[in-house]
C-alpha positions, 0 to 999 in steps of 0.5 A, spaced: 489 543 498 484 538 500 480 540 494 485 537 489 484 530 493 476 531 493 473 529 486 475 527 479 470 528 474 465 528 479 467 521 483 471 521 489 479 521 488 479 516 494 475 510 491 479 511 484 486 511 487 485 505 492 485 500 486 492 503 485 494 502 492 491 495 493 495 492 487 502 496 487 503 495 495 502 488 495 505 486 488 512 491 489 512 488 496 513 481 494 517 483 488 522 486 494 522 480 498 524 476 492 530 480 489 532 480 497 532 473 497 534 471 489 540 474 487 538 472 480 533 477 480 536 483 482 539 486 476 533 485 472 528 487 477 531 492 482 529 498 478 522 496 476 521 494 484 523 501 486 519 505 481 513 500 483 515 502 491 515 509 489 508 509 486 505 505 491 508 510 497 505 516 492 498 512 491 498 510 499 499 518 500 494 520 495 489 515 498 490 518 505 489 525 503 483 523 499 480 519 504 480 525 509 477 529 504 471 524 503 470 523 510 468 530 510 462 528 505 460 521 508 463 521 515 469 518 518 471 511 518 475 510 524 478 503 523 479 504 516 483 511 517 487 508 522 490 502 518 490 507 512 495 512 516 499 506 518 500 504 510 503 510 508 508 510 514 510 503 513 510 504 505 514 510 506 519 506 510 519 500 505 521 505 500 526 508 504 529 501 506 529 499 498 532 505 496 538 504 501 539 497 500 539 497 492 545 502 493 548 497 498 546 490 495 553 489 491 557 490 497 554 484 501 556 487 507 552 486 514 549 492 513 546 491 506 544 484 509 540 487 515 537 492 511 534 487 506 531 483 512 528 489 515 526 491 509 522 484 508 519 485 515 516 492 512 514 489 506 510 483 510 507 489 514 505 493 508 502 487 505 498 485 511 496 493 513 494 494 505 489 488 506 487 490 513 486 497 510 482 495 504 478 490 508 476 495 513 474 500 508 470 495 504 466 493 510 465 501 512 462 502 505 459 496 503 458 492 510 451 495 512 448 495 504 449 487 503 444 483 506 447 476 508 443 470 505 443 463 507 442 461 500 447 459 495 442 460 489 441 466 485 434 469 483 
């Protein structure tokens, strides 16, 4: 099973899928926040938001699996892996909350409002964790390769 998450056309799947994660998780987390707060947006954007959150979760899951496969080749970036694991969990809960909230939103009950606000908390967490996972991954990949410089001019 790990082989399908290892390489695609000779490139690590993890490096390729991360671009989808870093766009879809924050973008559709913000979209969810907006449809909870602004009733005018719900009818037009609830479905696309839920589809985007499905793609965000699936891509985060593939990133986690492919990251584990890549770690067998290059080593285990502990901090990055920790944040990546949390991103999968948070995006799964966000997706679940969004789907349930979408079914209940028209009832305008206490439960639907509560689910919306809890979903917003998960959306904010997903945004923060995606930034932390991305930054720690970039630092693990590039931090030691880029020499700090005091000069602002280019050669």
